[in-house]
N, C-alpha and C positions, 0 to 999 in steps of 0.2 A: 818563907824565904826563897833565893831563887839560885840557884848554883849551875853555873857557866861551865860547862868545859867540853875539851877537842876530844873530837873522835875519828881514829884513824880508819878508814875500809882497805879490809887485808887486802884484797886483789885488786885495788886500784893504788891505794896510797895516798887517796885524797883526805883531806885535812876538813870536818866540818863541825861547826859549832854545835853543842844539843843542851839544851835547856832543861831543866828539872826543877820542878818545882816543890818543895818540901814544908811539911811543917812540924814543929817540935812542941813537948810540956814544959821546956827549959824557959824561965825568965832570962830578960836583961841581965840580970844581974847574977846568974848562973853560971853563966858561960861568954867568952866574947865570940867574936868569928872565928880568930886562927884554931880556938877550941872546937867549934863544932863542926868546921871543917875538918878537923882531925878524927871527931867520932864517924863523918860518914864516910874517908876516908876508911877507917879501920873494919867499917862495916862492909864496904864493899868488897873489900880485900879478903874478909871472911867469907863473904856471898861466893864471892869469883871461883875461889879454890874450889869450894864446897861441890858448887852446882858445874865445873867443867871436869871434876874426877867423876862424877855422879852418870854427867854428858856423854863423854866421852869412855869412861872406862865401865858402865851401868846400860850404856843406851839407853839411857831414859827416853830423853825426847823420842827418839826412835820405837819404843814400844806398841804395840798393839793391843796391852791389857786394859780397855775403855768399858765393860761390861759392871754395872751396878758400882761395887765398893771397893772393886779389884786394885784399879792403881796406887791407893793408899798402902794396904799391905805390903804392895811390892815396893814400892819407894823406902820403907819402913826396914823390909830388908834389903834393900841395897845400902841404907843409911849404916845398919846396922855391921853388915860385912864390911864395910869402908871402916866403919868405928873400930870394929874389933884388931882389924890389921893394923890401924895407927898405934891403936895401945901396943901394939905387940912390936911396934920400933919403927913397921915397916916405911916406906918410903917410896917406893913404887908397885903402889898398887896392881897396877895394869901385871905386871909379872908375878906379882905373887898372887893373883886370881887363877892367870895360867897353870903355875906350881901346883898349885895346891887342888886345882881341877883334875890334876893329873894321877892323883897320890889321895884316896881315901881318908887316908892318917892325917891327912895335914891340916883341914880345916878342924878338926878334934882338937890336934896338938895344937894349934893358933888358941882355941879357947881355955885349953889347960884339962878336957879330958881326957884325953889318951894319947900316948904317944909311945910306939914299940922301940924300943934301945936299939934294935939295926937299922932301922930307915928314919934316921933324925931329920924332921924338914925344913930343920933351921939352917941344915948344914948345906942343903940339894938347892934351897928357895934364894934365888937374889932378891934382894933389895932390901936387904936388911941395916 
């Protein structure tokens, strides 16, 4: 299938068409064009959200770790961190990372491992 979408350049504001070719295992009887379009839209919404957070907050694209298999575990650690914060109902991942870096109990409390009663991290950290 061919997907044509409009793409806007952020710096110039210019809109250009972009053609993407894709394949699917669905038969014509399993889904129609609007259904497939919705599946593509849902997929890219999730991809854009995950990659935007990993790139902006985790600086994944700027990472200089390139030796052997090192990039893979580092990407997994970033993904684990973002997932743990989301499971703890945090919406502002960058603010939570900054706050948790300032106190060694915060990451452990997020994982439910330990929390000192006099310094509750949830009370002091934004993004809940």
